[in-house]
C-alpha positions in Angstrom: -28.2 -31.3 38.8 -30.5 -34.3 40.1 -34.1 -34.2 40.2 -35.6 -35.3 43.7 -37.1 -38.2 41.7 -33.6 -39.8 40.7 -33.5 -40.8 44.5 -37.0 -42.7 44.1 -37.2 -46.5 43.5 -38.4 -49.4 44.3 -36.6 -50.2 47.2 -33.9 -48.6 49.6 -31.0 -52.1 50.0 -28.8 -50.3 51.9 -27.5 -46.7 53.9 -24.1 -46.4 54.4 -24.0 -43.5 56.6 -20.1 -43.6 57.4 -19.2 -43.6 53.6 -22.6 -41.3 53.3 -24.1 -44.1 50.1 -28.0 -45.1 49.5 -28.3 -48.1 47.4 -31.8 -48.3 46.1 -32.8 -51.6 43.7 -35.7 -51.8 40.9 -36.3 -54.3 38.7 -38.3 -55.4 35.3 -38.7 -58.5 33.6 -35.3 -59.0 32.8 -33.1 -56.7 34.5 -32.4 -56.1 37.5 -31.3 -52.1 38.2 -29.3 -50.9 41.2 -28.1 -46.9 41.8 -25.6 -46.3 44.3 -26.0 -42.3 45.2 -22.6 -41.1 46.7 -23.0 -37.9 49.1 -20.4 -35.3 50.3 -20.5 -33.9 53.8 -23.5 -31.5 52.7 -26.0 -33.7 51.9 -25.5 -32.8 47.8 -24.8 -35.9 45.3 -21.4 -36.1 44.0 -22.1 -39.0 41.8 -24.1 -41.9 40.9 -23.0 -45.3 40.0 -25.6 -47.3 38.2 -25.3 -51.5 37.8 -28.0 -53.0 35.7 -28.0 -56.7 35.2 -29.7 -57.9 32.7 -30.5 -61.9 31.9 -29.9 -63.3 28.1 -31.5 -65.9 26.5 -29.4 -66.8 23.5 -31.0 -69.9 23.0 -33.0 -72.5 25.1 -30.0 -73.9 26.8 -27.9 -71.6 27.1 -28.1 -67.9 29.6 -25.9 -64.7 30.0 -25.9 -62.3 32.4 -25.0 -58.9 30.9 -23.5 -56.4 33.4 -23.7 -53.0 32.9 -21.6 -50.0 35.2 -22.0 -46.6 34.6 -20.7 -43.6 37.2 -22.5 -40.2 36.5 -21.6 -37.1 37.4 -23.8 -34.3 37.2 -25.7 -35.7 34.2 -22.4 -36.4 32.5 -21.6 -40.2 31.8 -17.7 -40.6 32.8 -17.3 -43.8 32.7 -19.5 -47.2 31.4 -17.8 -51.2 31.3 -20.1 -53.9 29.4 -19.6 -57.7 31.1 -21.1 -60.6 30.0 -21.5 -63.7 32.3 -22.2 -67.1 31.4 -24.5 -68.4 34.0 
């Protein structure tokens, strides 16, 4: 089960009451972290999507964005996707 601290983050980006989704974000020097918590009708978390966007600089003239998507249900990772985009 998710702990209450799982819902804490630097900021709340969106609260979609119709679809019952809470979107929070945080960041560090190179990465922007987004969490989308999906709730059931009783207010319990059904699943959480994690989207991490990391800036990667392989050299002085090139930058890339590495986007990692993970879907978690009750602390089990059920889906992961990694995508790299040239900036």
